[in-house]
N, CA, C and O atoms as a GROMACS GRO file, in nm:
protein
  388
    1ASP      N    1   0.956  -0.130   0.484
    1ASP     CA    2   0.908  -0.330   0.459
    1ASP      C    3   0.828  -0.356   0.578
    1ASP      O    4   0.850  -0.316   0.693
    2THR      N    5   0.747  -0.416   0.541
    2THR     CA    6   0.639  -0.459   0.664
    2THR      C    7   0.607  -0.593   0.573
    2THR      O    8   0.618  -0.580   0.451
    3GLY      N    9   0.571  -0.713   0.624
    3GLY     CA   10   0.505  -0.824   0.616
    3GLY      C   11   0.374  -0.767   0.702
    3GLY      O   12   0.361  -0.684   0.792
    4ASP      N   13   0.249  -0.885   0.602
    4ASP     CA   14   0.145  -0.856   0.716
    4ASP      C   15   0.121  -0.878   0.880
    4ASP      O   16   0.145  -0.985   0.935
    5THR      N   17   0.080  -0.784   0.936
    5THR     CA   18   0.086  -0.806   1.043
    5THR      C   19  -0.046  -0.727   1.140
    5THR      O   20  -0.076  -0.617   1.094
    6PRO      N   21  -0.116  -0.766   1.250
    6PRO     CA   22  -0.227  -0.722   1.289
    6PRO      C   23  -0.197  -0.573   1.394
    6PRO      O   24  -0.278  -0.511   1.463
    7GLU      N   25  -0.063  -0.553   1.376
    7GLU     CA   26  -0.026  -0.428   1.447
    7GLU      C   27  -0.081  -0.323   1.434
    7GLU      O   28  -0.105  -0.252   1.532
    8PHE      N   29  -0.111  -0.290   1.313
    8PHE     CA   30  -0.148  -0.167   1.254
    8PHE      C   31  -0.262  -0.097   1.308
    8PHE      O   32  -0.264   0.025   1.320
    9ARG      N   33  -0.419  -0.221   1.362
    9ARG     CA   34  -0.487  -0.195   1.405
    9ARG      C   35  -0.445  -0.098   1.517
    9ARG      O   36  -0.486   0.016   1.497
   10ARG      N   37  -0.373  -0.114   1.633
   10ARG     CA   38  -0.317  -0.075   1.745
   10ARG      C   39  -0.295   0.133   1.720
   10ARG      O   40  -0.317   0.224   1.800
   11LEU      N   41  -0.247   0.137   1.588
   11LEU     CA   42  -0.226   0.236   1.563
   11LEU      C   43  -0.341   0.332   1.528
   11LEU      O   44  -0.321   0.452   1.509
   12ARG      N   45  -0.466   0.273   1.520
   12ARG     CA   46  -0.631   0.392   1.500
   12ARG      C   47  -0.584   0.479   1.616
   12ARG      O   48  -0.523   0.430   1.711
   13GLY      N   49  -0.611   0.603   1.606
   13GLY     CA   50  -0.623   0.662   1.707
   13GLY      C   51  -0.826   0.770   1.666
   13GLY      O   52  -0.896   0.777   1.565
   14PRO      N   53  -0.837   0.818   1.785
   14PRO     CA   54  -0.930   0.947   1.744
   14PRO      C   55  -0.938   1.017   1.631
   14PRO      O   56  -1.043   1.056   1.580
   15ARG      N   57  -0.807   1.038   1.581
   15ARG     CA   58  -0.844   1.094   1.429
   15ARG      C   59  -0.748   1.013   1.339
   15ARG      O   60  -0.654   0.941   1.372
   16PRO      N   61  -0.792   1.041   1.228
   16PRO     CA   62  -0.740   0.979   1.125
   16PRO      C   63  -0.595   1.033   1.076
   16PRO      O   64  -0.564   1.152   1.064
   17PHE      N   65  -0.501   0.906   1.048
   17PHE     CA   66  -0.361   0.953   0.930
   17PHE      C   67  -0.420   1.003   0.810
   17PHE      O   68  -0.514   0.948   0.753
   18GLN      N   69  -0.373   1.088   0.780
   18GLN     CA   70  -0.379   1.136   0.633
   18GLN      C   71  -0.326   1.028   0.548
   18GLN      O   72  -0.398   0.958   0.476
   19LEU      N   73  -0.187   1.015   0.559
   19LEU     CA   74  -0.163   0.961   0.476
   19LEU      C   75  -0.092   0.824   0.551
   19LEU      O   76  -0.042   0.832   0.664
   20ALA      N   77  -0.093   0.710   0.479
   20ALA     CA   78  -0.004   0.578   0.549
   20ALA      C   79   0.090   0.542   0.375
   20ALA      O   80   0.042   0.503   0.267
   21ILE      N   81   0.233   0.575   0.414
   21ILE     CA   82   0.314   0.505   0.292
   21ILE      C   83   0.334   0.336   0.290
   21ILE      O   84   0.409   0.276   0.367
   22MET      N   85   0.261   0.281   0.200
   22MET     CA   86   0.285   0.126   0.272
   22MET      C   87   0.382   0.040   0.126
   22MET      O   88   0.384   0.058   0.004
   23PRO      N   89   0.424  -0.017   0.182
   23PRO     CA   90   0.509  -0.119   0.022
   23PRO      C   91   0.393  -0.207  -0.063
   23PRO      O   92   0.291  -0.247  -0.007
   24ILE      N   93   0.407  -0.219  -0.139
   24ILE     CA   94   0.310  -0.288  -0.188
   24ILE      C   95   0.368  -0.376  -0.317
   24ILE      O   96   0.291  -0.430  -0.396
   25GLY      N   97   0.511  -0.383  -0.328
   25GLY     CA   98   0.580  -0.505  -0.396
   25GLY      C   99   0.648  -0.595  -0.352
   25GLY      O  100   0.604  -0.628  -0.242
   26ALA      N  101   0.754  -0.667  -0.389
   26ALA     CA  102   0.852  -0.746  -0.361
   26ALA      C  103   0.788  -0.870  -0.278
   26ALA      O  104   0.845  -0.919  -0.181
   27TYR      N  105   0.672  -0.911  -0.325
   27TYR     CA  106   0.622  -0.987  -0.203
   27TYR      C  107   0.627  -1.169  -0.265
   27TYR      O  108   0.602  -1.266  -0.194
   28ASN      N  109   0.658  -1.172  -0.388
   28ASN     CA  110   0.711  -1.324  -0.402
   28ASN      C  111   0.830  -1.301  -0.479
   28ASN      O  112   0.840  -1.255  -0.593
   29PRO      N  113   0.938  -1.348  -0.385
   29PRO     CA  114   0.895  -1.489  -0.300
   29PRO      C  115   0.890  -1.436  -0.149
   29PRO      O  116   0.872  -1.519  -0.059
   30TRP      N  117   0.903  -1.335  -0.127
   30TRP     CA  118   0.945  -1.256   0.013
   30TRP      C  119   0.812  -1.233   0.094
   30TRP      O  120   0.796  -1.133   0.164
   31ARG      N  121   0.719  -1.329   0.081
   31ARG     CA  122   0.578  -1.288   0.164
   31ARG      C  123   0.585  -1.272   0.339
   31ARG      O  124   0.495  -1.232   0.412
   32ARG      N  125   0.676  -1.302   0.364
   32ARG     CA  126   0.709  -1.322   0.548
   32ARG      C  127   0.725  -1.163   0.557
   32ARG      O  128   0.647  -1.118   0.640
   33ARG      N  129   0.797  -1.074   0.501
   33ARG     CA  130   0.872  -0.965   0.491
   33ARG      C  131   0.807  -0.843   0.407
   33ARG      O  132   0.815  -0.722   0.432
   34HIS      N  133   0.751  -0.899   0.318
   34HIS     CA  134   0.660  -0.795   0.246
   34HIS      C  135   0.491  -0.840   0.200
   34HIS      O  136   0.441  -0.947   0.165
   35CYS      N  137   0.444  -0.728   0.216
   35CYS     CA  138   0.313  -0.769   0.205
   35CYS      C  139   0.273  -0.776   0.077
   35CYS      O  140   0.348  -0.747  -0.016
   36THR      N  141   0.144  -0.819   0.059
   36THR     CA  142   0.076  -0.799  -0.085
   36THR      C  143  -0.001  -0.646  -0.074
   36THR      O  144  -0.040  -0.585   0.026
   37PRO      N  145  -0.007  -0.614  -0.205
   37PRO     CA  146  -0.112  -0.500  -0.217
   37PRO      C  147  -0.264  -0.513  -0.141
   37PRO      O  148  -0.337  -0.421  -0.104
   38GLU      N  149  -0.284  -0.639  -0.133
   38GLU     CA  150  -0.416  -0.633  -0.067
   38GLU      C  151  -0.401  -0.608   0.112
   38GLU      O  152  -0.477  -0.542   0.183
   39GLU      N  153  -0.283  -0.680   0.154
   39GLU     CA  154  -0.296  -0.636   0.270
   39GLU      C  155  -0.207  -0.514   0.339
   39GLU      O  156  -0.200  -0.475   0.455
   40ALA      N  157  -0.139  -0.469   0.212
   40ALA     CA  158  -0.146  -0.305   0.242
   40ALA      C  159  -0.270  -0.229   0.291
   40ALA      O  160  -0.306  -0.166   0.391
   41TRP      N  161  -0.320  -0.269   0.164
   41TRP     CA  162  -0.450  -0.174   0.142
   41TRP      C  163  -0.519  -0.201   0.289
   41TRP      O  164  -0.537  -0.107   0.366
   42ARG      N  165  -0.554  -0.326   0.318
   42ARG     CA  166  -0.631  -0.352   0.475
   42ARG      C  167  -0.543  -0.277   0.569
   42ARG      O  168  -0.588  -0.189   0.641
   43MET      N  169  -0.409  -0.314   0.570
   43MET     CA  170  -0.362  -0.269   0.711
   43MET      C  171  -0.372  -0.094   0.715
   43MET      O  172  -0.391  -0.032   0.820
   44GLY      N  173  -0.354  -0.027   0.578
   44GLY     CA  174  -0.373   0.136   0.610
   44GLY      C  175  -0.523   0.167   0.649
   44GLY      O  176  -0.563   0.266   0.710
   45ASN      N  177  -0.597   0.062   0.601
   45ASN     CA  178  -0.722   0.080   0.662
   45ASN      C  179  -0.775   0.056   0.843
   45ASN      O  180  -0.854   0.110   0.921
   46GLU      N  181  -0.699  -0.032   0.844
   46GLU     CA  182  -0.696  -0.052   0.969
   46GLU      C  183  -0.616   0.025   1.095
   46GLU      O  184  -0.639   0.010   1.215
   47ALA      N  185  -0.499   0.125   1.021
   47ALA     CA  186  -0.455   0.193   1.100
   47ALA      C  187  -0.540   0.317   1.077
   47ALA      O  188  -0.493   0.413   1.138
   48GLY      N  189  -0.657   0.346   1.004
   48GLY     CA  190  -0.735   0.470   1.026
   48GLY      C  191  -0.638   0.596   0.883
   48GLY      O  192  -0.606   0.714   0.890
   49ALA      N  193  -0.627   0.521   0.804
   49ALA     CA  194  -0.536   0.639   0.693
   49ALA      C  195  -0.637   0.672   0.637
   49ALA      O  196  -0.722   0.586   0.616
   50GLU      N  197  -0.656   0.802   0.595
   50GLU     CA  198  -0.757   0.852   0.471
   50GLU      C  199  -0.720   0.825   0.338
   50GLU      O  200  -0.794   0.837   0.240
   51ARG      N  201  -0.562   0.777   0.339
   51ARG     CA  202  -0.500   0.793   0.182
   51ARG      C  203  -0.394   0.706   0.204
   51ARG      O  204  -0.348   0.707   0.318
   52LEU      N  205  -0.333   0.612   0.103
   52LEU     CA  206  -0.256   0.540   0.081
   52LEU      C  207  -0.166   0.531  -0.014
   52LEU      O  208  -0.203   0.491  -0.124
   53LEU      N  209  -0.004   0.572   0.010
   53LEU     CA  210   0.092   0.583  -0.055
   53LEU      C  211   0.164   0.470  -0.058
   53LEU      O  212   0.240   0.428   0.028
   54PRO      N  213   0.124   0.407  -0.201
   54PRO     CA  214   0.181   0.279  -0.245
   54PRO      C  215   0.348   0.292  -0.288
   54PRO      O  216   0.364   0.365  -0.386
   55VAL      N  217   0.474   0.235  -0.230
   55VAL     CA  218   0.562   0.242  -0.256
   55VAL      C  219   0.648   0.071  -0.271
   55VAL      O  220   0.600  -0.037  -0.236
   56HIS      N  221   0.775   0.096  -0.330
   56HIS     CA  222   0.828  -0.028  -0.367
   56HIS      C  223   0.748  -0.093  -0.511
   56HIS      O  224   0.702  -0.207  -0.504
   57HIS      N  225   0.741  -0.043  -0.592
   57HIS     CA  226   0.671  -0.069  -0.738
   57HIS      C  227   0.698  -0.009  -0.870
   57HIS      O  228   0.725   0.111  -0.869
   58GLN      N  229   0.696  -0.072  -0.988
   58GLN     CA  230   0.707  -0.011  -1.063
   58GLN      C  231   0.878   0.033  -1.096
   58GLN      O  232   0.922   0.012  -1.209
   59THR      N  233   0.940   0.076  -1.021
   59THR     CA  234   1.052   0.124  -1.024
   59THR      C  235   1.195   0.031  -1.116
   59THR      O  236   1.266   0.071  -1.208
   60PHE      N  237   1.195  -0.085  -1.052
   60PHE     CA  238   1.275  -0.184  -1.137
   60PHE      C  239   1.253  -0.308  -1.079
   60PHE      O  240   1.182  -0.321  -0.979
   61ILE      N  241   1.312  -0.404  -1.139
   61ILE     CA  242   1.236  -0.569  -1.102
   61ILE      C  243   1.295  -0.579  -0.991
   61ILE      O  244   1.417  -0.559  -0.982
   62LEU      N  245   1.214  -0.615  -0.878
   62LEU     CA  246   1.294  -0.670  -0.747
   62LEU      C  247   1.291  -0.838  -0.699
   62LEU      O  248   1.372  -0.909  -0.640
   63SER      N  249   1.153  -0.861  -0.759
   63SER     CA  250   1.126  -0.976  -0.743
   63SER      C  251   1.028  -1.045  -0.842
   63SER      O  252   1.000  -0.992  -0.949
   64ARG      N  253   0.983  -1.150  -0.809
   64ARG     CA  254   0.912  -1.228  -0.948
   64ARG      C  255   0.783  -1.192  -1.010
   64ARG      O  256   0.744  -1.227  -1.121
   65GLU      N  257   0.712  -1.106  -0.909
   65GLU     CA  258   0.608  -1.050  -0.994
   65GLU      C  259   0.590  -0.986  -1.075
   65GLU      O  260   0.672  -0.895  -1.067
   66PRO      N  261   0.502  -0.969  -1.196
   66PRO     CA  262   0.517  -0.861  -1.305
   66PRO      C  263   0.522  -0.762  -1.255
   66PRO      O  264   0.455  -0.749  -1.152
   67ILE      N  265   0.619  -0.624  -1.314
   67ILE     CA  266   0.608  -0.504  -1.268
   67ILE      C  267   0.499  -0.404  -1.214
   67ILE      O  268   0.508  -0.320  -1.124
   68MET      N  269   0.402  -0.433  -1.288
   68MET     CA  270   0.273  -0.361  -1.286
   68MET      C  271   0.173  -0.426  -1.201
   68MET      O  272   0.076  -0.360  -1.164
   69GLU      N  273   0.184  -0.549  -1.166
   69GLU     CA  274   0.118  -0.628  -1.070
   69GLU      C  275   0.051  -0.577  -0.951
   69GLU      O  276  -0.072  -0.577  -0.940
   70PRO      N  277   0.135  -0.531  -0.856
   70PRO     CA  278   0.115  -0.497  -0.763
   70PRO      C  279   0.022  -0.338  -0.759
   70PRO      O  280  -0.070  -0.315  -0.681
   71ILE      N  281   0.078  -0.234  -0.872
   71ILE     CA  282  -0.017  -0.139  -0.840
   71ILE      C  283  -0.171  -0.172  -0.910
   71ILE      O  284  -0.262  -0.098  -0.874
   72GLN      N  285  -0.199  -0.266  -0.996
   72GLN     CA  286  -0.320  -0.319  -1.064
   72GLN      C  287  -0.370  -0.396  -0.941
   72GLN      O  288  -0.489  -0.374  -0.918
   73ARG      N  289  -0.314  -0.475  -0.861
   73ARG     CA  290  -0.363  -0.569  -0.752
   73ARG      C  291  -0.423  -0.477  -0.638
   73ARG      O  292  -0.528  -0.509  -0.583
   74LEU      N  293  -0.355  -0.364  -0.604
   74LEU     CA  294  -0.374  -0.261  -0.523
   74LEU      C  295  -0.523  -0.172  -0.541
   74LEU      O  296  -0.616  -0.166  -0.461
   75GLN      N  297  -0.509  -0.112  -0.662
   75GLN     CA  298  -0.642  -0.080  -0.701
   75GLN      C  299  -0.758  -0.195  -0.719
   75GLN      O  300  -0.878  -0.171  -0.702
   76GLN      N  301  -0.717  -0.290  -0.747
   76GLN     CA  302  -0.862  -0.380  -0.742
   76GLN      C  303  -0.905  -0.367  -0.611
   76GLN      O  304  -1.020  -0.327  -0.591
   77ALA      N  305  -0.833  -0.394  -0.521
   77ALA     CA  306  -0.883  -0.397  -0.349
   77ALA      C  307  -0.937  -0.273  -0.308
   77ALA      O  308  -1.029  -0.264  -0.227
   78ALA      N  309  -0.874  -0.163  -0.372
   78ALA     CA  310  -0.935  -0.078  -0.345
   78ALA      C  311  -1.084  -0.063  -0.386
   78ALA      O  312  -1.170  -0.028  -0.306
   79GLY      N  313  -1.106  -0.089  -0.508
   79GLY     CA  314  -1.248  -0.095  -0.577
   79GLY      C  315  -1.286   0.042  -0.609
   79GLY      O  316  -1.228   0.123  -0.681
   80ARG      N  317  -1.397   0.052  -0.541
   80ARG     CA  318  -1.488   0.224  -0.542
   80ARG      C  319  -1.387   0.299  -0.466
   80ARG      O  320  -1.393   0.421  -0.483
   81GLU      N  321  -1.300   0.258  -0.389
   81GLU     CA  322  -1.224   0.358  -0.290
   81GLU      C  323  -1.070   0.402  -0.357
   81GLU      O  324  -0.978   0.448  -0.289
   82ALA      N  325  -1.066   0.383  -0.472
   82ALA     CA  326  -0.917   0.420  -0.509
   82ALA      C  327  -0.881   0.561  -0.553
   82ALA      O  328  -0.781   0.621  -0.592
   83TYR      N  329  -1.000   0.584  -0.529
   83TYR     CA  330  -0.931   0.724  -0.505
   83TYR      C  331  -0.871   0.786  -0.408
   83TYR      O  332  -0.842   0.905  -0.404
   84ARG      N  333  -0.846   0.676  -0.302
   84ARG     CA  334  -0.784   0.670  -0.170
   84ARG      C  335  -0.633   0.687  -0.208
   84ARG      O  336  -0.548   0.752  -0.147
   85ILE      N  337  -0.618   0.613  -0.322
   85ILE     CA  338  -0.443   0.580  -0.359
   85ILE      C  339  -0.405   0.679  -0.408
   85ILE      O  340  -0.428   0.715  -0.523
   86ALA      N  341  -0.317   0.761  -0.292
   86ALA     CA  342  -0.234   0.906  -0.335
   86ALA      C  343  -0.201   0.876  -0.446
   86ALA      O  344  -0.284   0.917  -0.527
   87ALA      N  345  -0.106   0.816  -0.498
   87ALA     CA  346  -0.057   0.804  -0.629
   87ALA      C  347  -0.027   0.662  -0.727
   87ALA      O  348   0.024   0.571  -0.662
   88HIS      N  349  -0.048   0.639  -0.848
   88HIS     CA  350  -0.080   0.562  -0.886
   88HIS      C  351   0.073   0.519  -0.971
   88HIS      O  352   0.112   0.402  -0.978
   89ARG      N  353   0.139   0.623  -1.026
   89ARG     CA  354   0.266   0.588  -1.083
   89ARG      C  355   0.399   0.686  -1.002
   89ARG      O  356   0.387   0.795  -0.945
   90PRO      N  357   0.515   0.608  -1.020
   90PRO     CA  358   0.622   0.659  -0.943
   90PRO      C  359   0.618   0.808  -1.009
   90PRO      O  360   0.562   0.820  -1.117
   91GLY      N  361   0.666   0.903  -0.958
   91GLY     CA  362   0.663   1.053  -1.006
   91GLY      C  363   0.548   1.133  -0.974
   91GLY      O  364   0.568   1.252  -0.946
   92ASP      N  365   0.389   1.073  -0.975
   92ASP     CA  366   0.284   1.172  -0.917
   92ASP      C  367   0.328   1.243  -0.837
   92ASP      O  368   0.432   1.216  -0.776
   93GLU      N  369   0.254   1.358  -0.816
   93GLU     CA  370   0.254   1.431  -0.713
   93GLU      C  371   0.133   1.411  -0.591
   93GLU      O  372   0.017   1.373  -0.607
   94VAL      N  373   0.185   1.440  -0.496
   94VAL     CA  374   0.090   1.413  -0.400
   94VAL      C  375   0.087   1.548  -0.308
   94VAL      O  376   0.182   1.598  -0.247
   95ARG      N  377  -0.025   1.588  -0.312
   95ARG     CA  378  -0.048   1.692  -0.191
   95ARG      C  379  -0.143   1.660  -0.079
   95ARG      O  380  -0.262   1.627  -0.078
   96ILE      N  381  -0.088   1.672  -0.022
   96ILE     CA  382  -0.128   1.669   0.183
   96ILE      C  383  -0.150   1.786   0.205
   96ILE      O  384  -0.052   1.860   0.213
   97LEU      N  385  -0.297   1.847   0.224
   97LEU     CA  386  -0.344   1.970   0.342
   97LEU      C  387  -0.430   1.934   0.432
   97LEU      O  388  -0.468   2.014   0.517
   0.00000   0.00000   0.00000
Protein backbone atom coordinates (compact mmCIF):
# COMPACT_ATOMS: atom_id res chain seq x y z
CA ASP A 1 0.00 0.00 0.00
CA THR A 2 1.06 3.56 -0.57
CA GLY A 3 -0.47 6.96 -0.37
CA ASP A 4 0.32 9.69 -2.85
CA THR A 5 4.00 10.57 -2.63
CA PRO A 6 6.60 12.30 -4.82
CA GLU A 7 9.14 9.59 -3.93
CA PHE A 8 8.37 7.55 -7.05
CA ARG A 9 10.19 10.18 -9.14
CA ARG A 10 13.40 9.16 -7.39
CA LEU A 11 13.04 5.61 -8.72
CA ARG A 12 13.33 6.70 -12.36
CA GLY A 13 16.62 5.59 -13.80
CA PRO A 14 18.25 5.37 -17.21
CA ARG A 15 16.21 2.25 -18.03
CA PRO A 16 12.46 1.95 -17.49
CA PHE A 17 10.85 -0.52 -15.12
CA GLN A 18 8.99 -3.24 -16.99
CA LEU A 19 6.18 -3.31 -14.46
CA ALA A 20 4.96 -1.23 -11.53
CA ILE A 21 2.55 -3.04 -9.20
CA MET A 22 0.32 -0.32 -7.78
CA PRO A 23 -2.68 -0.36 -5.43
CA ILE A 24 -5.73 1.39 -6.85
CA GLY A 25 -8.48 0.67 -4.30
CA ALA A 26 -9.47 1.37 -0.69
CA TYR A 27 -8.86 5.11 -1.02
CA ASN A 28 -12.27 6.05 0.37
CA PRO A 29 -11.94 6.95 3.26
CA TRP A 30 -8.21 6.14 3.63
CA ARG A 31 -6.71 8.72 1.23
CA ARG A 32 -3.59 9.29 3.32
CA ARG A 33 -2.61 5.63 3.16
CA HIS A 34 -4.07 4.49 -0.15
CA CYS A 35 -3.58 6.35 -3.42
CA THR A 36 -6.37 6.94 -5.91
CA PRO A 37 -6.26 5.26 -9.33
CA GLU A 38 -5.18 8.57 -10.88
CA GLU A 39 -2.35 8.96 -8.38
CA ALA A 40 -1.26 5.35 -8.97
CA TRP A 41 -1.11 6.02 -12.73
CA ARG A 42 0.89 9.21 -12.22
CA MET A 43 3.33 7.62 -9.75
CA GLY A 44 3.89 4.64 -12.06
CA ASN A 45 4.70 7.05 -14.87
CA GLU A 46 6.96 9.13 -12.63
CA ALA A 47 8.89 5.97 -11.74
CA GLY A 48 9.33 5.22 -15.45
CA ALA A 49 7.23 2.05 -15.58
CA GLU A 50 6.38 0.67 -19.02
CA ARG A 51 3.27 -1.10 -17.67
CA LEU A 52 1.17 -0.90 -14.52
CA LEU A 53 -0.40 -3.86 -12.75
CA PRO A 54 -3.26 -2.62 -10.57
CA VAL A 55 -3.92 -4.45 -7.29
CA HIS A 56 -6.41 -4.13 -4.42
CA HIS A 57 -9.53 -3.86 -6.55
CA GLN A 58 -12.55 -5.98 -7.63
CA THR A 59 -11.87 -8.81 -5.17
CA PHE A 60 -13.95 -7.89 -2.13
CA ILE A 61 -15.36 -4.72 -0.63
CA LEU A 62 -12.61 -3.02 1.38
CA SER A 63 -13.95 0.50 1.56
CA ARG A 64 -16.69 2.86 0.45
CA GLU A 65 -16.00 3.24 -3.28
CA PRO A 66 -18.10 1.07 -5.63
CA ILE A 67 -16.24 -2.14 -6.46
CA MET A 68 -15.71 -1.30 -10.17
CA GLU A 69 -14.83 2.37 -9.62
CA PRO A 70 -11.04 1.95 -9.13
CA ILE A 71 -10.41 0.15 -12.44
CA GLN A 72 -12.76 2.48 -14.31
CA ARG A 73 -10.94 5.51 -12.94
CA LEU A 74 -7.56 3.97 -13.79
CA GLN A 75 -8.66 3.30 -17.37
CA GLN A 76 -9.90 6.87 -17.66
CA ALA A 77 -6.64 8.25 -16.22
CA ALA A 78 -4.64 6.18 -18.71
CA GLY A 79 -6.75 7.35 -21.65
CA ARG A 80 -5.12 6.35 -24.94
CA GLU A 81 -2.37 4.59 -23.01
CA ALA A 82 -4.78 2.13 -21.35
CA TYR A 83 -2.94 -0.65 -23.24
CA ARG A 84 -0.16 -0.13 -20.66
CA ILE A 85 -2.46 -1.44 -17.90
CA ALA A 86 -1.19 -4.99 -17.48
CA ALA A 87 -4.49 -6.52 -16.29
CA HIS A 88 -8.00 -5.15 -16.10
CA ARG A 89 -9.58 -7.97 -14.05
CA PRO A 90 -8.32 -10.18 -11.23
CA GLY A 91 -7.14 -13.44 -12.75
CA ASP A 92 -5.98 -11.91 -16.05
CA GLU A 93 -2.74 -13.46 -17.24
CA VAL A 94 0.22 -11.09 -17.49
CA ARG A 95 3.33 -11.96 -19.48
CA ILE A 96 6.52 -10.00 -18.94
CA LEU A 97 9.17 -10.58 -21.57
